[in-house]
N, C-alpha and C positions, 0 to 999 in steps of 0.2 A: 528857311533857305531864301537867300536873295539871288535872283538871276539878273545879271547885268548884260542887257541886250546890246553888247558891242559899243558901249559908250566911249567918247573920246576925251572926256574930262577927267576929273579925279574921283569919279563915283566909285570905281572898283577899289581904288586904294583905301577910301573910307570904309567900304564893306569889309575888306581884309583886316582893317584895324579892329572893327566891330567883332569879328570872328575870333581874333586873337584874344580879346577881352572877355569873350563869353563862349564857352565850348558848346552851347546849344545853338549858336549861329553858325551857318555855313553859307559860303557864296561861291558862285561860279560866274564865269564871264564867257559869253559866246564871242567866237572869233570876229564876227561883224554884225550889224544890225540885221536880225532876221524878222522882227515884228513881234508883237505881243503874243500872238497865238503860239509861235514856236518857243518863245522864252518860257511861257507857262508850261507847255508840253514838255520841255527839256527839264524843267524843275520836277515836275510829277514823275517822269520816268527815271530820273535820277534816284528818286527815293522809293520807287514802287516795289522794289524787292526787299526793302528794309522792313523792319517789325512796326509798321504803322497800320492802324485799322482805318483812319480816315485821312483824307486829303482835301485841303482847301487852298484858296488863293485869294489875294486881295491886292490892289494897287499900292505901290510903294509911297505914294504921296500922302497916304492915309486920310484922303477925303473922306473915306469911310473908315472910321477908327477901328483898331484892333478888337475892342470889346464887342463890336457888332459880329465879328467872325466867331468869337467866343460864344455869343448868344445863339448863333446859328448851331454851333457844336452841341450846345446844351439841348436844343430842340431835337437834333438829329439822334443823339444818344438816349433820349427819354422816350423815344417811339420805336417800337420793335419793327413796324412795317415800313418805315421811311428810309430810303437809301440815299436821297439827294435833297438837300436843302438850299435854296438860293434866295438872296435878298432882293428887295424890290423897292424902287423909288416911287412908291405909291403916295402921291400927295394928297389924294382923297382920304387916306386913312391917317396921314401924318402931315399936317400943314407946316411943321417947323423945319422942314428940310430946306437947306440953302442950295437953290438951284436956279441957274440962269433960264430966262423965259425961252430963249432960242433952243437950248438944250432940251427943255421940257417938250417942246412941240416936236422937234426932231424925234425924240424918244417915243412920242404918242403915234406919230405916223408909222414909225418903224414897228411899233407894238401891234398895230392894226394889220400890217402886212404879215407880221410873224404869225399871228392868230389864224389868218386865212390860210398860210402856208402849212403849218404844223397840225392844223385842225384841232387844237387843244386851247383852253382858255388860260392864257398866262398874260399877266399884266406887263412884266418887264423881264426880258431875257438877258439884257445887256448890263445889268448892275454888276460891278466888278467885286462881288463878294459871294463866293459859293463854297460849299463843303459837301463831301460825298464819301460813301464807302469805298474801300479798295476795289471791290468788284466793279463798280461804276467808273472809277478813275481809269481802271485798266481798259475798259471798253471806250472811254471818251478820249483818251490820250495816246492810244497806241499808234494810230496812224496820223500823218500830217493833216492839217486843216486846209480847206480851200481858201478861207479868208483869214487875213491877219487881225481884223478889228471885229468881225461878225462871227468869230469862232464859237462864242457862247450859243448861238442858234444851232451850230452844228453839234454841240453836246446834246441838246434836246433831240436832234434828229438821230443821233447814234443810239440813244436810249430807246427811242421809238423803234428803230430798226431792229434791235436786239430783243426788246421786251414788249413792244406794242404800245399803243397809245393809253390803254387802260393803266399802265405802269405809271405814266406821268400824272394821270388823274388821281391815282390811289396811293402811290408810293413815293411822290415827291412833295415837297412843301414850299410854298412861296411865303416869305415873311417880310413885311414892310420894315424898312429901316427906321430906327428911332434917331440916328444921328447921321447927318451928311453935311460936310463942310465945303464950301466954295474954295477951291484952290487956284482960282484964276481961270483965264481962258484955256480952252482945250488946245493940246499940242497937235491935234489932228490937222493936217494941212488942207487947203481948199481942194487941191487936186485929189486928196484921199477922200474927201467928202463926196466929190463928184463920182468916184468909183464905187461908192457903197451900194448904189441901187443895182449896179452891174453885178457886184459881188453877190448881193442877195439873190438876184435872178439865177446866178450860176449855182448857188447853194440850193435853191429850190428844185432846179432841174435835176441836179445830181442825185439828190436824196429822194425826191418824190418818185423817181422812176425805179428806185431800189427798194421802195417800201409797199 
């Protein structure tokens, strides 16, 4: 499923053309731009009552190629005790990833803050390639997220809130990417980057007092 977050170009027409040519492809367009978090949440909830056992999401630019999502799916289905698998841009374990230096350091700073907030050892919460069981998807995407760009952190918080921190340690799996391509500069505006620390603080305050 492709979710068009209120684009004003020909994106949705292209997606409709793809869906006509392949009945395994579906597409939906939000009435206006709601941000990445709501677009992903919309897609998951649109399918949540269908006969699917697993739900995953990945960015449409395919900076992370589809076979990475397939690899995560194989890891999830091969382990009985795992309910959530998420990719990681861990350059310590894979030095062949194409990543901008600025993006790398922003990610490391955020990772430090996230570990202190969640109190679990996670290298990368923000990598846009994740797959989970239906039970985890229902919990993660039922309610709207506080942040459009940091909603991945909220997924971990919602799991902690419902199952505890031991579930993150014992029943989720972080897997380093094997492939990551540089698709150019980030589309996130400077204004959005400035807001990220404030959104992080808002997330921490909201979930930590409920846990």
